[in-house]
GUMIDREN-288711 format. One record per residue (C-alpha): residue number from 1; residue in one letter; x, y, z. Coordinates in Angstrom, 2 decimals. Example, Ala and Ser with C-alpha at 12.3 -4.5 7.8 and 13.67 -1.06 7.14 Angstrom:
BEGIN
(1; A; (12.30; -4.50; 7.80)),
(2; S; (13.67; -1.06; 7.14)),
END
This chain:
BEGIN
(1; M; (3.56; 19.65; -7.96)),
(2; T; (3.38; 15.88; -7.57)),
(3; R; (5.30; 13.58; -9.86)),
(4; L; (3.96; 10.05; -10.21)),
(5; I; (6.86; 7.63; -10.63)),
(6; D; (5.95; 4.32; -12.23)),
(7; V; (8.51; 1.97; -10.69)),
(8; M; (7.86; -0.65; -13.41)),
(9; H; (7.63; -3.55; -11.00)),
(10; L; (8.62; -6.81; -12.72)),
(11; G; (8.81; -4.83; -15.95)),
(12; R; (5.13; -3.87; -15.97)),
(13; D; (3.73; -0.37; -15.86)),
(14; R; (0.71; 0.73; -13.79)),
(15; V; (1.33; -1.71; -10.92)),
(16; I; (3.25; 0.28; -8.28)),
(17; G; (3.54; 4.04; -8.23)),
(18; A; (5.75; 6.16; -5.98)),
(19; H; (4.98; 9.85; -5.58)),
(20; L; (7.57; 12.63; -5.47)),
(21; V; (6.37; 15.74; -3.64)),
(22; R; (8.74; 18.61; -2.84)),
(23; G; (11.74; 16.33; -2.46)),
(24; L; (9.80; 13.73; -0.48)),
(25; I; (8.95; 10.30; -1.85)),
(26; V; (5.74; 8.64; -0.72)),
(27; D; (6.16; 4.83; -0.72)),
(28; P; (9.25; 4.12; -2.87)),
(29; G; (8.17; 0.55; -3.62)),
(30; P; (10.50; -2.47; -3.53)),
(31; A; (14.26; -2.53; -4.01)),
(32; S; (13.82; -4.93; -6.95)),
(33; A; (12.46; -1.99; -8.99)),
(34; L; (14.66; 0.79; -7.62)),
(35; D; (17.13; 0.85; -10.52)),
(36; N; (14.23; 1.48; -12.90)),
(37; W; (13.71; 5.02; -11.64)),
(38; V; (16.06; 6.30; -8.96)),
(39; D; (18.75; 7.52; -11.39)),
(40; G; (16.11; 9.61; -13.14)),
(41; L; (15.49; 11.85; -10.14)),
(42; D; (16.37; 15.49; -10.78)),
(43; E; (17.61; 16.00; -7.24)),
(44; E; (18.54; 13.99; -4.18)),
(45; P; (15.41; 13.19; -2.16)),
(46; R; (15.32; 14.49; 1.38)),
(47; G; (12.79; 12.10; 2.89)),
(48; L; (10.47; 9.13; 2.56)),
(49; L; (6.86; 9.14; 3.73)),
(50; L; (5.81; 5.51; 4.27)),
(51; T; (2.12; 4.72; 4.45)),
(52; H; (2.95; 1.25; 5.79)),
(53; I; (5.79; -1.25; 5.74)),
(54; H; (4.50; -3.88; 3.28)),
(55; L; (7.29; -4.63; 0.83)),
(56; D; (5.51; -3.34; -2.27)),
(57; H; (5.36; 0.06; -0.56)),
(58; A; (8.43; 0.32; 1.66)),
(59; G; (10.81; -2.50; 0.74)),
(60; A; (13.35; -0.10; -0.82)),
(61; A; (13.60; 2.17; 2.24)),
(62; G; (16.84; 0.72; 3.63)),
(63; T; (18.50; 0.57; 0.21)),
(64; M; (17.58; 4.20; -0.40)),
(65; V; (19.07; 5.28; 2.92)),
(66; R; (22.29; 3.50; 2.00)),
(67; R; (22.34; 5.48; -1.24)),
(68; F; (21.23; 8.78; 0.37)),
(69; P; (22.57; 8.66; 3.96)),
(70; G; (20.79; 11.83; 5.08)),
(71; L; (17.35; 10.58; 4.08)),
(72; R; (14.64; 11.03; 6.74)),
(73; V; (12.22; 8.10; 6.89)),
(74; Y; (8.77; 8.87; 8.31)),
(75; V; (6.81; 5.80; 9.37)),
(76; S; (4.30; 4.65; 11.95)),
(77; E; (5.78; 4.11; 15.40)),
(78; V; (4.44; 0.55; 15.18)),
(79; G; (6.18; -0.14; 11.88)),
(80; A; (9.46; 1.58; 12.73)),
(81; P; (11.08; -1.33; 14.66)),
(82; H; (10.46; -3.63; 11.68)),
(83; L; (12.47; -1.30; 9.44)),
(84; V; (15.40; -1.32; 11.86)),
(85; D; (15.24; -5.11; 12.07)),
(86; P; (13.24; -6.48; 9.12)),
(87; S; (13.71; -10.16; 10.04)),
(88; R; (10.14; -10.66; 11.29)),
(89; L; (8.72; -8.79; 8.30)),
(90; L; (10.75; -10.99; 5.96)),
(91; R; (9.62; -14.20; 7.65)),
(92; S; (5.99; -13.15; 7.30)),
(93; A; (6.44; -12.17; 3.65)),
(94; G; (8.34; -15.38; 2.95)),
(95; R; (5.41; -17.45; 4.19)),
(96; L; (3.03; -15.51; 1.97)),
(97; Y; (5.05; -15.29; -1.26)),
(98; G; (7.40; -18.27; -0.89)),
(99; E; (11.04; -17.86; 0.07)),
(100; A; (12.22; -18.68; -3.45)),
(101; N; (10.19; -15.80; -4.90)),
(102; M; (11.34; -13.10; -2.49)),
(103; P; (14.50; -11.90; -4.34)),
(104; R; (12.70; -11.62; -7.68)),
(105; L; (9.67; -9.85; -6.23)),
(106; W; (11.25; -7.52; -3.71)),
(107; G; (15.01; -7.58; -3.94)),
(108; E; (17.11; -6.75; -0.89)),
(109; V; (15.22; -5.54; 2.18)),
(110; A; (17.99; -3.64; 3.94)),
(111; P; (17.65; -2.34; 7.51)),
(112; V; (17.00; 1.37; 8.05)),
(113; P; (19.35; 2.88; 10.67)),
(114; Q; (17.54; 4.12; 13.74)),
(115; R; (19.05; 7.58; 13.28)),
(116; N; (17.18; 8.04; 9.98)),
(117; L; (13.75; 7.12; 11.36)),
(118; I; (11.06; 9.53; 12.50)),
(119; A; (8.30; 7.54; 14.18)),
(120; L; (4.75; 8.90; 13.89)),
(121; E; (1.62; 8.36; 15.95)),
(122; G; (-0.70; 9.47; 13.15)),
(123; T; (-1.72; 12.77; 14.72)),
(124; E; (1.12; 15.05; 13.57)),
(125; E; (1.74; 17.75; 11.01)),
(126; I; (5.09; 17.22; 9.31)),
(127; E; (6.72; 18.59; 6.14)),
(128; G; (3.49; 20.33; 5.12)),
(129; F; (1.39; 17.17; 5.60)),
(130; R; (-1.24; 16.23; 8.13)),
(131; V; (-0.74; 12.63; 9.23)),
(132; L; (-3.72; 10.39; 9.98)),
(133; H; (-3.62; 6.89; 11.46)),
(134; T; (-5.81; 4.81; 9.13)),
(135; P; (-5.87; 1.12; 10.13)),
(136; G; (-7.80; -1.56; 8.30)),
(137; H; (-5.49; -2.80; 5.56)),
(138; A; (-2.67; -2.81; 8.11)),
(139; S; (-2.92; -1.83; 11.75)),
(140; H; (-0.09; 0.70; 11.36)),
(141; H; (-1.25; 2.30; 8.08)),
(142; L; (-0.90; 6.08; 7.76)),
(143; T; (-2.46; 8.56; 5.33)),
(144; Y; (-0.70; 11.83; 4.45)),
(145; L; (-2.80; 14.88; 3.51)),
(146; E; (-0.77; 17.61; 1.80)),
(147; L; (-2.13; 20.78; 3.32)),
(148; E; (-1.43; 23.10; 0.38)),
(149; S; (-2.89; 20.98; -2.41)),
(150; G; (-5.41; 18.91; -0.45)),
(151; D; (-4.06; 15.72; -2.04)),
(152; A; (-4.27; 12.63; 0.16)),
(153; Y; (-1.62; 9.94; -0.20)),
(154; V; (-3.59; 6.89; 0.84)),
(155; G; (-1.37; 3.87; 0.18)),
(156; D; (-3.78; 0.92; -0.02)),
(157; M; (-6.71; 2.46; 1.84)),
(158; A; (-8.62; 3.55; -1.29)),
(159; G; (-8.09; 0.26; -3.08)),
(160; V; (-6.39; -1.05; -6.22)),
(161; R; (-7.56; 0.69; -9.39)),
(162; I; (-5.47; 0.17; -12.52)),
(163; P; (-5.95; 2.78; -15.30)),
(164; P; (-7.54; 3.25; -17.74)),
(165; G; (-10.51; 1.83; -15.86)),
(166; D; (-11.81; 2.85; -12.46)),
(167; H; (-12.95; -0.58; -11.28)),
(168; T; (-11.63; -0.98; -7.73)),
(169; L; (-10.68; -3.95; -5.58)),
(170; A; (-9.92; -3.86; -1.87)),
(171; P; (-6.48; -5.41; -1.26)),
(172; T; (-6.88; -7.80; 1.68)),
(173; P; (-3.66; -9.80; 2.22)),
(174; P; (-2.90; -11.29; 5.65)),
(175; P; (-2.28; -10.85; 8.46)),
(176; E; (-3.98; -7.64; 9.68)),
(177; I; (-7.18; -7.08; 7.70)),
(178; D; (-9.90; -5.49; 9.83)),
(179; V; (-13.00; -4.65; 7.81)),
(180; E; (-14.70; -2.50; 10.44)),
(181; A; (-11.54; -0.49; 11.13)),
(182; W; (-11.01; -0.03; 7.40)),
(183; L; (-14.50; 1.34; 6.83)),
(184; D; (-14.07; 3.70; 9.76)),
(185; S; (-10.73; 4.89; 8.39)),
(186; V; (-12.26; 5.51; 4.97)),
(187; S; (-14.90; 7.73; 6.57)),
(188; R; (-12.18; 9.69; 8.35)),
(189; I; (-10.22; 10.10; 5.11)),
(190; E; (-13.38; 11.34; 3.41)),
(191; A; (-13.94; 13.80; 6.26)),
(192; L; (-10.62; 15.43; 5.38)),
(193; E; (-12.30; 16.52; 2.12)),
(194; P; (-9.27; 15.72; -0.03)),
(195; S; (-9.09; 17.26; -3.48)),
(196; C; (-7.52; 14.12; -4.95)),
(197; L; (-6.52; 10.64; -3.79)),
(198; R; (-3.05; 9.43; -4.71)),
(199; L; (-3.03; 5.64; -4.93)),
(200; T; (0.02; 3.39; -4.92)),
(201; H; (-1.90; 1.01; -7.22)),
(202; F; (-2.25; 3.20; -9.27)),
(203; G; (-2.18; 6.94; -9.81)),
(204; A; (-4.59; 9.79; -9.11)),
(205; A; (-8.30; 9.49; -8.35)),
(206; A; (-9.68; 12.94; -9.08)),
(207; H; (-13.09; 12.24; -7.54)),
(208; P; (-12.36; 11.06; -3.99)),
(209; G; (-15.95; 10.42; -2.91)),
(210; A; (-16.64; 8.12; -5.86)),
(211; Q; (-13.34; 6.26; -5.37)),
(212; L; (-13.99; 5.70; -1.68)),
(213; D; (-17.49; 4.47; -2.44)),
(214; R; (-16.01; 1.93; -4.86)),
(215; L; (-13.59; 0.80; -2.18)),
(216; R; (-16.36; 0.40; 0.39)),
(217; A; (-18.45; -1.66; -2.02)),
(218; S; (-15.51; -3.90; -2.92)),
(219; L; (-14.46; -4.46; 0.67)),
(220; R; (-17.97; -5.38; 1.81)),
(221; H; (-18.53; -7.64; -1.20)),
(222; S; (-15.19; -9.43; -0.83)),
(223; A; (-15.70; -9.93; 2.89)),
(224; E; (-19.11; -11.48; 2.31)),
(225; L; (-17.79; -13.74; -0.47)),
(226; A; (-14.99; -14.95; 1.81)),
(227; R; (-17.57; -16.24; 4.30)),
(228; R; (-18.82; -18.61; 1.60)),
(229; G; (-15.48; -20.37; 1.20)),
(230; R; (-12.32; -20.28; -0.83)),
(231; G; (-13.73; -21.64; -4.08)),
(232; T; (-16.64; -19.22; -4.15)),
(233; F; (-14.39; -16.30; -3.32)),
(234; L; (-11.72; -17.08; -5.91)),
(235; D; (-14.21; -17.81; -8.71)),
(236; A; (-15.97; -14.52; -8.09)),
(237; Y; (-12.77; -12.50; -7.61)),
(238; E; (-11.10; -13.85; -10.74)),
(239; G; (-14.31; -13.38; -12.73)),
(240; E; (-14.63; -9.81; -11.57)),
(241; I; (-11.10; -8.99; -12.72)),
(242; D; (-11.70; -10.44; -16.16)),
(243; A; (-15.08; -8.77; -16.52)),
(244; H; (-13.71; -5.28; -15.89)),
(245; A; (-10.26; -5.31; -17.49)),
(246; D; (-8.66; -6.12; -20.81)),
(247; P; (-6.11; -8.97; -20.65)),
(248; E; (-3.07; -6.69; -20.25)),
(249; T; (-4.70; -4.66; -17.48)),
(250; A; (-5.94; -7.87; -15.81)),
(251; L; (-2.31; -9.06; -15.54)),
(252; R; (-1.48; -5.87; -13.67)),
(253; V; (-4.48; -6.17; -11.36)),
(254; R; (-3.46; -9.70; -10.42)),
(255; Q; (0.11; -8.58; -9.82)),
(256; A; (-1.03; -5.77; -7.52)),
(257; T; (-3.65; -7.88; -5.73)),
(258; P; (-3.06; -11.64; -6.14)),
(259; P; (-6.44; -13.34; -5.64)),
(260; E; (-5.25; -16.18; -3.37)),
(261; Q; (-3.67; -13.69; -0.98)),
(262; Q; (-6.86; -11.66; -0.78)),
(263; W; (-8.72; -14.81; 0.25)),
(264; L; (-6.12; -15.65; 2.89)),
(265; G; (-6.39; -12.22; 4.49)),
(266; L; (-10.18; -12.30; 4.70)),
(267; E; (-10.25; -15.93; 5.84)),
(268; R; (-7.99; -14.93; 8.73)),
(269; Y; (-10.15; -11.89; 9.46)),
(270; W; (-13.31; -14.03; 9.78)),
(271; R; (-11.51; -16.70; 11.78)),
(272; R; (-10.34; -14.10; 14.28)),
(273; R; (-13.68; -12.37; 14.44)),
(274; D; (-15.87; -15.46; 14.68)),
(275; G; (-13.53; -17.61; 16.72)),
(276; G; (-11.85; -15.06; 18.94)),
(277; E; (-8.35; -15.82; 17.59)),
(278; R; (-5.88; -13.09; 18.46)),
(279; A; (-4.32; -11.12; 15.61)),
END
């Protein structure tokens, strides 16, 4: 059984969801929301499965280890050093969100002790999950396929889709967006033939093929819009949100995938690709 935990980020539902599976928590979200849900757990968690180290997914990891000292933290071998020493991660996030906004958005980003970390290549089977390296949104992104149920915990790889609708946007914040790698990863996720996709933003997609098709369409469309410039991209992106969501849902979509940040990620992607800039 999987329990979807709405972490109620910034007091809003349907923005960030953690998943509890057999005592393991997939992507606990940020520490700023931890008090909203952690006391409601029926038992002490025994591990975290991190799809990637962005703060909306993994920011609470160090705080949770402080609270539960025996917690095992599974993460990409590339992301692991940034959990032990989050200073570089925090500098990057501070540039994106603004230093003054960091405490409100994410709370404390505490280091994870090396002894609690289990670094993954993305080829393993652990805790009843098959681990797959799925770059594109982030170079170190992992997907976890639960072998018994067939559910795939996909982090950001299948897009942002806020219930009750199924309209999907590809989240493309800087600095590591790679459209070609993302599309390849989506094909490899689909090849796993998952029974369900479990999205951080937000909930269960019971028809994986249709959800992945929506993600592909959004990613290709957003990438093409970004080539036409910031104004064109933002007008289209904002208009798309409003066309497919009621005002309350639109607030949640913008919180999960702020339009300006999506432009910045794709602008950097095209600059690297067309100009040869190194990532």
